[in-house]
DRENTORKOL-3810 file (N, C-alpha, C; in nm, 4 decimals):
REM DRENTORKOL-3810
@n.u->0.0564; n.v->-0.1248; n.w->0.0083; ca.u->-0.0172; ca.v->0.0232; ca.w->0.0082; c.u->0.1272; c.v->0.1298; c.w->-0.0462
@n.u->0.0291; n.v->0.2529; n.w->-0.0669; ca.u->0.0894; ca.v->0.3513; ca.w->-0.0971; c.u->0.0531; c.v->0.4721; c.w->0.0377
@n.u->0.1691; n.v->0.5570; n.w->0.0673; ca.u->0.1680; ca.v->0.5950; ca.w->0.1552; c.u->0.1218; c.v->0.7632; c.w->0.1176
@n.u->0.0003; n.v->0.8024; n.w->0.1540; ca.u->0.0106; ca.v->0.9043; ca.w->0.1339; c.u->0.0580; c.v->1.0335; c.w->0.1557
@n.u->0.0838; n.v->1.1755; n.w->0.0896; ca.u->0.1926; ca.v->1.2961; ca.w->0.1410; c.u->0.0417; c.v->1.3600; c.w->0.2196
@n.u->0.0754; n.v->1.4004; n.w->0.3130; ca.u->0.0067; ca.v->1.5228; ca.w->0.3865; c.u->0.1081; c.v->1.7062; c.w->0.2835
@n.u->0.0112; n.v->1.7607; n.w->0.2790; ca.u->0.0319; ca.v->1.8724; ca.w->0.2226; c.u->-0.0108; c.v->1.9585; c.w->0.3127
@n.u->0.1062; n.v->2.0710; n.w->0.3423; ca.u->0.1007; ca.v->2.1065; ca.w->0.4211; c.u->0.0552; c.v->2.3050; c.w->0.4222
@n.u->-0.0780; n.v->2.2498; n.w->0.3897; ca.u->-0.1951; ca.v->2.3605; ca.w->0.4098; c.u->-0.2126; c.v->2.4415; c.w->0.4909
@n.u->-0.1922; n.v->2.5566; n.w->0.5531; ca.u->-0.1807; ca.v->2.6794; ca.w->0.7191; c.u->-0.3079; c.v->2.7921; c.w->0.6626
@n.u->-0.4455; n.v->2.7975; n.w->0.7717; ca.u->-0.4796; ca.v->2.9285; ca.w->0.7143; c.u->-0.4121; c.v->2.9846; c.w->0.7836
@n.u->-0.2405; n.v->2.9486; n.w->0.8385; ca.u->-0.2277; ca.v->3.1204; ca.w->0.8672; c.u->-0.1098; c.v->3.1007; c.w->0.8266
@n.u->-0.1179; n.v->3.0140; n.w->0.7181; ca.u->0.0475; ca.v->3.0838; ca.w->0.5804; c.u->-0.0746; c.v->3.0882; c.w->0.4486
@n.u->-0.0825; n.v->3.2237; n.w->0.4218; ca.u->-0.1747; ca.v->3.2310; ca.w->0.2858; c.u->-0.0832; c.v->3.2168; c.w->0.1463
@n.u->0.0518; n.v->3.1307; n.w->0.1730; ca.u->0.0808; ca.v->3.0971; ca.w->0.0577; c.u->0.0904; c.v->2.9754; c.w->0.0401
@n.u->0.0492; n.v->2.9367; n.w->0.1528; ca.u->0.0511; ca.v->2.7362; ca.w->0.1077; c.u->-0.1436; c.v->2.7444; c.w->0.0516
@n.u->-0.2265; n.v->2.7901; n.w->0.0842; ca.u->-0.3912; ca.v->2.8108; ca.w->0.0881; c.u->-0.4246; c.v->2.7854; c.w->-0.0619
@n.u->-0.4472; n.v->2.6034; n.w->-0.0661; ca.u->-0.5104; ca.v->2.6191; ca.w->-0.2217; c.u->-0.6800; c.v->2.5541; c.w->-0.2492
@n.u->-0.6925; n.v->2.6216; n.w->-0.3324; ca.u->-0.8261; ca.v->2.6714; ca.w->-0.4084; c.u->-0.9190; c.v->2.5815; c.w->-0.4253
@n.u->-0.8914; n.v->2.4882; n.w->-0.5468; ca.u->-0.9675; ca.v->2.3374; ca.w->-0.5693; c.u->-0.8636; c.v->2.2232; c.w->-0.5660
@n.u->-0.8759; n.v->2.0915; n.w->-0.6414; ca.u->-0.7915; ca.v->2.0421; ca.w->-0.7183; c.u->-0.7134; c.v->1.9936; c.w->-0.7928
@n.u->-0.7213; n.v->2.1444; n.w->-0.8460; ca.u->-0.6249; ca.v->2.1886; ca.w->-0.9847; c.u->-0.5073; c.v->2.2442; c.w->-0.8535
@n.u->-0.5469; n.v->2.3325; n.w->-0.7699; ca.u->-0.4301; ca.v->2.4310; ca.w->-0.7476; c.u->-0.2866; c.v->2.3506; c.w->-0.6460
@n.u->-0.3672; n.v->2.1846; n.w->-0.6541; ca.u->-0.2274; ca.v->2.1344; ca.w->-0.5985; c.u->-0.1526; c.v->2.0052; c.w->-0.6549
@n.u->-0.1305; n.v->2.0907; n.w->-0.8408; ca.u->-0.0866; ca.v->2.0948; ca.w->-0.9035; c.u->0.0402; c.v->2.2238; c.w->-0.9654
@n.u->0.0851; n.v->2.1718; n.w->-1.1268; ca.u->0.1472; ca.v->2.3168; ca.w->-1.1130; c.u->0.0725; c.v->2.3505; c.w->-1.2011
@n.u->0.1067; n.v->2.4923; n.w->-1.2017; ca.u->0.0047; ca.v->2.6191; ca.w->-1.2848; c.u->-0.0151; c.v->2.5787; c.w->-1.4328
@n.u->-0.1347; n.v->2.5715; n.w->-1.4901; ca.u->-0.1827; ca.v->2.5040; ca.w->-1.5862; c.u->-0.1025; c.v->2.6605; c.w->-1.6732
@n.u->-0.0451; n.v->2.5395; n.w->-1.7929; ca.u->-0.0068; ca.v->2.7058; ca.w->-1.9197; c.u->-0.1200; c.v->2.7446; c.w->-1.9861
@n.u->-0.0860; n.v->2.8163; n.w->-2.0775; ca.u->-0.2040; ca.v->2.8814; ca.w->-2.1541; c.u->-0.2663; c.v->2.7425; c.w->-2.2073
@n.u->-0.1509; n.v->2.6423; n.w->-2.2788; ca.u->-0.2628; ca.v->2.5690; ca.w->-2.3234; c.u->-0.3692; c.v->2.4682; c.w->-2.2623
@n.u->-0.3217; n.v->2.4519; n.w->-2.1310; ca.u->-0.4043; ca.v->2.4056; ca.w->-2.0212; c.u->-0.4836; c.v->2.4922; c.w->-2.0204
@n.u->-0.5521; n.v->2.5487; n.w->-2.0275; ca.u->-0.5871; ca.v->2.6217; ca.w->-1.9830; c.u->-0.7137; c.v->2.6051; c.w->-2.1420
@n.u->-0.7121; n.v->2.6678; n.w->-2.2207; ca.u->-0.7357; ca.v->2.6925; ca.w->-2.3642; c.u->-0.8305; c.v->2.5264; c.w->-2.3571
@n.u->-0.7667; n.v->2.4434; n.w->-2.2921; ca.u->-0.8199; ca.v->2.2742; ca.w->-2.2511; c.u->-0.9386; c.v->2.2269; c.w->-2.2230
@n.u->-0.9054; n.v->2.3110; n.w->-2.1071; ca.u->-1.0107; ca.v->2.3174; ca.w->-1.9407; c.u->-1.1082; c.v->2.3614; c.w->-2.0245
@n.u->-1.1232; n.v->2.5021; n.w->-2.1552; ca.u->-1.1961; ca.v->2.6250; ca.w->-2.1492; c.u->-1.3091; c.v->2.5138; c.w->-2.2740
@n.u->-1.2078; n.v->2.4825; n.w->-2.3662; ca.u->-1.2438; ca.v->2.3841; ca.w->-2.4572; c.u->-1.3159; c.v->2.2662; c.w->-2.3805
@n.u->-1.2614; n.v->2.2046; n.w->-2.2766; ca.u->-1.3572; ca.v->2.1161; ca.w->-2.2044; c.u->-1.5333; c.v->2.1258; c.w->-2.1321
@n.u->-1.5108; n.v->2.2710; n.w->-2.1270; ca.u->-1.6927; ca.v->2.3630; ca.w->-2.0267; c.u->-1.7124; c.v->2.3202; c.w->-2.1199
@n.u->-1.6607; n.v->2.4037; n.w->-2.2645; ca.u->-1.7761; ca.v->2.4006; ca.w->-2.4281; c.u->-1.8156; c.v->2.3189; c.w->-2.4215
@n.u->-1.6768; n.v->2.2145; n.w->-2.4718; ca.u->-1.8005; ca.v->2.0138; ca.w->-2.5460; c.u->-1.8591; c.v->2.0195; c.w->-2.4457
@n.u->-1.9285; n.v->2.0429; n.w->-2.3471; ca.u->-1.9818; ca.v->2.0041; ca.w->-2.2104; c.u->-2.1743; c.v->2.0970; c.w->-2.2433
@n.u->-2.1276; n.v->2.1786; n.w->-2.3064; ca.u->-2.3057; ca.v->2.2071; ca.w->-2.3017; c.u->-2.2308; c.v->2.2828; c.w->-2.1947
@n.u->-2.1623; n.v->2.3508; n.w->-2.1497; ca.u->-2.1855; ca.v->2.4414; ca.w->-2.0173; c.u->-2.1692; c.v->2.6268; c.w->-2.0733
@n.u->-2.2329; n.v->2.6662; n.w->-1.9621; ca.u->-2.2356; ca.v->2.8152; ca.w->-1.9818; c.u->-2.1235; c.v->2.8561; c.w->-1.9224
@n.u->-2.0049; n.v->2.9114; n.w->-1.9218; ca.u->-1.9147; ca.v->2.9780; ca.w->-1.8504; c.u->-1.9474; c.v->3.1067; c.w->-1.7841
@n.u->-1.8428; n.v->3.1028; n.w->-1.6452; ca.u->-1.8568; ca.v->3.2512; ca.w->-1.5635; c.u->-1.7133; c.v->3.3057; c.w->-1.5080
@n.u->-1.7250; n.v->3.4063; n.w->-1.4993; ca.u->-1.6174; ca.v->3.4428; ca.w->-1.4715; c.u->-1.5933; c.v->3.5143; c.w->-1.3446
@n.u->-1.4868; n.v->3.5115; n.w->-1.2320; ca.u->-1.5271; ca.v->3.5377; ca.w->-1.0873; c.u->-1.4204; c.v->3.6189; c.w->-1.0384
@n.u->-1.3550; n.v->3.7154; n.w->-0.9436; ca.u->-1.2574; ca.v->3.7709; ca.w->-0.9188; c.u->-1.2824; c.v->3.7922; c.w->-0.7477
@n.u->-1.1525; n.v->3.7481; n.w->-0.6855; ca.u->-1.1264; ca.v->3.8508; ca.w->-0.5799; c.u->-1.0372; c.v->3.8642; c.w->-0.5136
@n.u->-0.9880; n.v->3.9480; n.w->-0.4098; ca.u->-0.8748; ca.v->3.9546; ca.w->-0.3020; c.u->-0.8434; c.v->3.8608; c.w->-0.2819
@n.u->-0.6937; n.v->3.8209; n.w->-0.2790; ca.u->-0.6676; ca.v->3.6414; ca.w->-0.2295; c.u->-0.7033; c.v->3.6659; c.w->-0.0750
@n.u->-0.6907; n.v->3.7729; n.w->-0.0178; ca.u->-0.7259; ca.v->3.7682; ca.w->0.1430; c.u->-0.8796; c.v->3.7392; c.w->0.2171
@n.u->-0.9360; n.v->3.7291; n.w->0.1095; ca.u->-1.0871; ca.v->3.7235; ca.w->0.1656; c.u->-1.1056; c.v->3.5878; c.w->0.0434
@n.u->-1.0610; n.v->3.4822; n.w->-0.0321; ca.u->-1.0741; ca.v->3.4275; ca.w->-0.1576; c.u->-1.1659; c.v->3.3301; c.w->-0.0427
@n.u->-1.1427; n.v->3.2342; n.w->0.0911; ca.u->-1.1914; ca.v->3.2180; ca.w->0.2047; c.u->-1.3421; c.v->3.2435; c.w->0.2242
@n.u->-1.3313; n.v->3.3437; n.w->0.2664; ca.u->-1.3973; ca.v->3.4273; ca.w->0.3356; c.u->-1.5955; c.v->3.4255; c.w->0.2838
@n.u->-1.5440; n.v->3.5383; n.w->0.1818; ca.u->-1.6473; ca.v->3.6127; ca.w->0.1087; c.u->-1.6912; c.v->3.5919; c.w->0.0201
@n.u->-1.8060; n.v->3.6200; n.w->-0.0838; ca.u->-1.8577; ca.v->3.5797; ca.w->-0.1405; c.u->-1.7654; c.v->3.6175; c.w->-0.2507
@n.u->-1.7738; n.v->3.5718; n.w->-0.3750; ca.u->-1.6264; ca.v->3.6190; ca.w->-0.4893; c.u->-1.7256; c.v->3.7163; c.w->-0.6531
@n.u->-1.6600; n.v->3.8120; n.w->-0.6615; ca.u->-1.7159; ca.v->3.9044; ca.w->-0.7769; c.u->-1.7396; c.v->3.8761; c.w->-0.8765
@n.u->-1.8931; n.v->3.8710; n.w->-0.9475; ca.u->-1.8980; ca.v->3.8448; ca.w->-1.0607; c.u->-1.8170; c.v->3.8843; c.w->-1.1862
@n.u->-1.7388; n.v->3.8664; n.w->-1.3076; ca.u->-1.7214; ca.v->3.9437; ca.w->-1.4029; c.u->-1.8189; c.v->3.9176; c.w->-1.5222
@n.u->-1.8558; n.v->4.0589; n.w->-1.5150; ca.u->-2.0282; ca.v->4.1012; ca.w->-1.5882; c.u->-2.1665; c.v->3.9386; c.w->-1.5565
@n.u->-2.1873; n.v->3.9334; n.w->-1.6122; ca.u->-2.2908; ca.v->3.8065; ca.w->-1.6208; c.u->-2.2263; c.v->3.6757; c.w->-1.7075
@n.u->-2.3044; n.v->3.5432; n.w->-1.6538; ca.u->-2.2180; ca.v->3.4726; ca.w->-1.7078; c.u->-2.2272; c.v->3.4389; c.w->-1.8570
@n.u->-2.1160; n.v->3.3704; n.w->-1.9580; ca.u->-2.1431; ca.v->3.3749; ca.w->-2.0636; c.u->-2.2401; c.v->3.2636; c.w->-2.1534
@n.u->-2.3624; n.v->3.2752; n.w->-2.1152; ca.u->-2.4828; ca.v->3.2012; ca.w->-2.1189; c.u->-2.4554; c.v->3.1280; c.w->-2.3223
@n.u->-2.4735; n.v->3.0499; n.w->-2.3470; ca.u->-2.3939; ca.v->3.0093; ca.w->-2.4341; c.u->-2.3245; c.v->3.0235; c.w->-2.5125
@n.u->-2.2509; n.v->3.0703; n.w->-2.4333; ca.u->-2.1084; ca.v->3.0535; ca.w->-2.5701; c.u->-2.0108; c.v->2.9826; c.w->-2.5927
@n.u->-1.9313; n.v->2.9546; n.w->-2.7273; ca.u->-1.8929; ca.v->2.8826; ca.w->-2.7877; c.u->-1.7986; c.v->2.8961; c.w->-2.7882
@n.u->-1.7392; n.v->2.9782; n.w->-2.8188; ca.u->-1.6185; ca.v->3.0441; ca.w->-2.8986; c.u->-1.4924; c.v->3.0199; c.w->-2.7871
@n.u->-1.3750; n.v->2.9598; n.w->-2.8008; ca.u->-1.2899; ca.v->3.0168; ca.w->-2.7089; c.u->-1.2374; c.v->3.0457; c.w->-2.6758
@n.u->-1.1837; n.v->3.1514; n.w->-2.8391; ca.u->-1.1404; ca.v->3.2508; ca.w->-2.7740; c.u->-1.2049; c.v->3.3003; c.w->-2.6757
@n.u->-1.3275; n.v->3.3755; n.w->-2.7208; ca.u->-1.3912; ca.v->3.4641; ca.w->-2.6360; c.u->-1.4363; c.v->3.5109; c.w->-2.5173
@n.u->-1.3603; n.v->3.3705; n.w->-2.4051; ca.u->-1.3629; ca.v->3.2905; ca.w->-2.3102; c.u->-1.2916; c.v->3.3462; c.w->-2.2595
@n.u->-1.1574; n.v->3.3249; n.w->-2.3288; ca.u->-1.0064; ca.v->3.3156; ca.w->-2.2918; c.u->-0.9743; c.v->3.4886; c.w->-2.3071
@n.u->-1.0183; n.v->3.5873; n.w->-2.3714; ca.u->-1.0816; ca.v->3.6620; ca.w->-2.3526; c.u->-1.0513; c.v->3.7585; c.w->-2.2280
@n.u->-1.2141; n.v->3.7171; n.w->-2.2159; ca.u->-1.2438; ca.v->3.7546; ca.w->-2.0919; c.u->-1.1903; c.v->3.7127; c.w->-1.9623
@n.u->-1.0833; n.v->3.6157; n.w->-1.9792; ca.u->-1.0487; ca.v->3.6729; ca.w->-1.8599; c.u->-0.9630; c.v->3.6856; c.w->-1.7904
@n.u->-0.8440; n.v->3.7316; n.w->-1.9766; ca.u->-0.7518; ca.v->3.8217; ca.w->-1.9267; c.u->-0.8611; c.v->3.9181; c.w->-1.8655
@n.u->-0.9274; n.v->4.0185; n.w->-1.9856; ca.u->-0.9580; ca.v->4.1035; ca.w->-1.9562; c.u->-0.9797; c.v->4.1557; c.w->-1.7571
@n.u->-1.0044; n.v->4.0239; n.w->-1.7253; ca.u->-1.0445; ca.v->4.0773; ca.w->-1.5559; c.u->-0.9486; c.v->4.0628; c.w->-1.4728
@n.u->-0.8840; n.v->3.9503; n.w->-1.5502; ca.u->-0.7330; ca.v->3.9246; ca.w->-1.5152; c.u->-0.7163; c.v->4.0822; c.w->-1.5056
@n.u->-0.6281; n.v->4.1786; n.w->-1.6274; ca.u->-0.5372; ca.v->4.3052; ca.w->-1.6405; c.u->-0.6547; c.v->4.4224; c.w->-1.5376
@n.u->-0.8029; n.v->4.3428; n.w->-1.5513; ca.u->-0.8569; ca.v->4.5071; ca.w->-1.5042; c.u->-0.8263; c.v->4.4804; c.w->-1.3614
@n.u->-0.8173; n.v->4.3352; n.w->-1.2859; ca.u->-0.8066; ca.v->4.3141; ca.w->-1.1294; c.u->-0.6397; c.v->4.2574; c.w->-1.1100
@n.u->-0.5442; n.v->4.3019; n.w->-1.1674; ca.u->-0.4497; ca.v->4.1888; ca.w->-1.1580; c.u->-0.3745; c.v->4.1379; c.w->-1.0114
@n.u->-0.4089; n.v->4.2606; n.w->-0.8847; ca.u->-0.4175; ca.v->4.1745; ca.w->-0.8281; c.u->-0.5081; c.v->4.0255; c.w->-0.7063
@n.u->-0.5747; n.v->4.0737; n.w->-0.8214; ca.u->-0.7059; ca.v->3.9146; ca.w->-0.8085; c.u->-0.7280; c.v->3.7940; c.w->-0.7780
@n.u->-0.7472; n.v->3.7041; n.w->-0.7707; ca.u->-0.7539; ca.v->3.5248; ca.w->-0.8455; c.u->-0.8641; c.v->3.5891; c.w->-0.8536
@n.u->-0.8183; n.v->3.4886; n.w->-1.0205; ca.u->-0.9266; ca.v->3.4846; ca.w->-1.1181; c.u->-0.9914; c.v->3.3543; c.w->-1.0729
@n.u->-1.1367; n.v->3.2741; n.w->-1.1386; ca.u->-1.1575; ca.v->3.1475; ca.w->-1.1452; c.u->-1.2383; c.v->3.1273; c.w->-1.2916
@n.u->-1.2612; n.v->3.0360; n.w->-1.3248; ca.u->-1.3516; ca.v->3.0470; ca.w->-1.4802; c.u->-1.4419; c.v->2.9734; c.w->-1.4141
@n.u->-1.5553; n.v->2.9283; n.w->-1.4157; ca.u->-1.6683; ca.v->2.8587; ca.w->-1.4010; c.u->-1.7359; c.v->2.7629; c.w->-1.4425
@n.u->-1.8131; n.v->2.6210; n.w->-1.5186; ca.u->-1.8708; ca.v->2.6011; ca.w->-1.5987; c.u->-1.9907; c.v->2.5338; c.w->-1.5383
@n.u->-2.1109; n.v->2.6320; n.w->-1.5783; ca.u->-2.2876; ca.v->2.5736; ca.w->-1.4847; c.u->-2.2960; c.v->2.4878; c.w->-1.5651
@n.u->-2.3523; n.v->2.3662; n.w->-1.5263; ca.u->-2.4282; ca.v->2.2654; ca.w->-1.5836; c.u->-2.5929; c.v->2.3017; c.w->-1.5587
@n.u->-2.6044; n.v->2.3406; n.w->-1.6697; ca.u->-2.7526; ca.v->2.3752; ca.w->-1.7035; c.u->-2.8572; c.v->2.2233; c.w->-1.6370
@n.u->-2.8297; n.v->2.0775; n.w->-1.6366; ca.u->-2.8969; ca.v->2.0110; ca.w->-1.6248; c.u->-2.8912; c.v->1.9346; c.w->-1.5481
@n.u->-2.8060; n.v->2.0050; n.w->-1.4027; ca.u->-2.7472; ca.v->1.9824; ca.w->-1.2650; c.u->-2.8604; c.v->2.0317; c.w->-1.2134
@n.u->-2.8057; n.v->2.1863; n.w->-1.2319; ca.u->-2.7809; ca.v->2.3248; ca.w->-1.2423; c.u->-2.7182; c.v->2.3254; c.w->-1.1002
@n.u->-2.5795; n.v->2.2996; n.w->-1.1285; ca.u->-2.4780; ca.v->2.3523; ca.w->-1.0344; c.u->-2.3815; c.v->2.3611; c.w->-1.0872
@n.u->-2.2737; n.v->2.4029; n.w->-1.0704; ca.u->-2.0781; ca.v->2.4419; ca.w->-1.1380; c.u->-2.0683; c.v->2.3381; c.w->-1.2121
@n.u->-2.0545; n.v->2.2363; n.w->-1.2980; ca.u->-1.9580; ca.v->2.1346; ca.w->-1.2957; c.u->-1.8300; c.v->2.1525; c.w->-1.3011
@n.u->-1.7959; n.v->2.2774; n.w->-1.3401; ca.u->-1.6164; ca.v->2.2859; ca.w->-1.2818; c.u->-1.5644; c.v->2.4509; c.w->-1.2601
@n.u->-1.5050; n.v->2.4494; n.w->-1.1824; ca.u->-1.4562; ca.v->2.4964; ca.w->-1.0664; c.u->-1.3329; c.v->2.5427; c.w->-1.0949
@n.u->-1.2446; n.v->2.6679; n.w->-1.1594; ca.u->-1.0941; ca.v->2.6444; ca.w->-1.1556; c.u->-1.0283; c.v->2.8107; c.w->-1.1343
@n.u->-0.9135; n.v->2.8038; n.w->-1.0459; ca.u->-0.8968; ca.v->2.9333; ca.w->-0.9933; c.u->-0.7546; c.v->2.9495; c.w->-1.1491
@n.u->-0.7672; n.v->3.0469; n.w->-1.1868; ca.u->-0.7090; ca.v->3.0432; ca.w->-1.3163; c.u->-0.6027; c.v->3.1039; c.w->-1.3096
@n.u->-0.5899; n.v->3.2315; n.w->-1.2821; ca.u->-0.4441; ca.v->3.3436; ca.w->-1.2651; c.u->-0.4907; c.v->3.3213; c.w->-1.1070
@n.u->-0.4142; n.v->3.3458; n.w->-1.0113; ca.u->-0.3354; ca.v->3.3344; ca.w->-0.8393; c.u->-0.3139; c.v->3.4839; c.w->-0.8544
@n.u->-0.4242; n.v->3.5894; n.w->-0.7643; ca.u->-0.3475; ca.v->3.7392; ca.w->-0.6933; c.u->-0.2595; c.v->3.7133; c.w->-0.5937
@n.u->-0.1597; n.v->3.7807; n.w->-0.5236; ca.u->-0.0382; ca.v->3.8022; ca.w->-0.5256; c.u->-0.1099; c.v->3.8676; c.w->-0.3311
@n.u->-0.0717; n.v->3.8112; n.w->-0.2429; ca.u->-0.1135; ca.v->3.8388; ca.w->-0.0924; c.u->0.0010; c.v->3.9667; c.w->-0.0397
@n.u->-0.1239; n.v->4.0600; n.w->-0.0194; ca.u->-0.0435; ca.v->4.1811; ca.w->0.0529; c.u->0.0203; c.v->4.2018; c.w->0.1376
END
């Protein structure tokens, strides 16, 4: 049997905090982010973009960037909105959501850009 590794994530140390499953992996490059967006579109989910200050990521609701992109199927348009949100809020975490109409819930949720703790 293999040994399970403990990940030293602590609330007292902001640099170790993790936001979701992907945050335990190395940071995604542009191609990997594109593949995640393509997967959301392929599943027919509606993309949404949210952002928040790193110090409030676990305590508050995230701010919605515009409205969810209902019915958007252009991957480049979604990537452009992610970039626009990041440029407008460079110190904030920016996450991509995929809303599943069938289950009426989030089918995907990942932090694409990480803000820096001040």
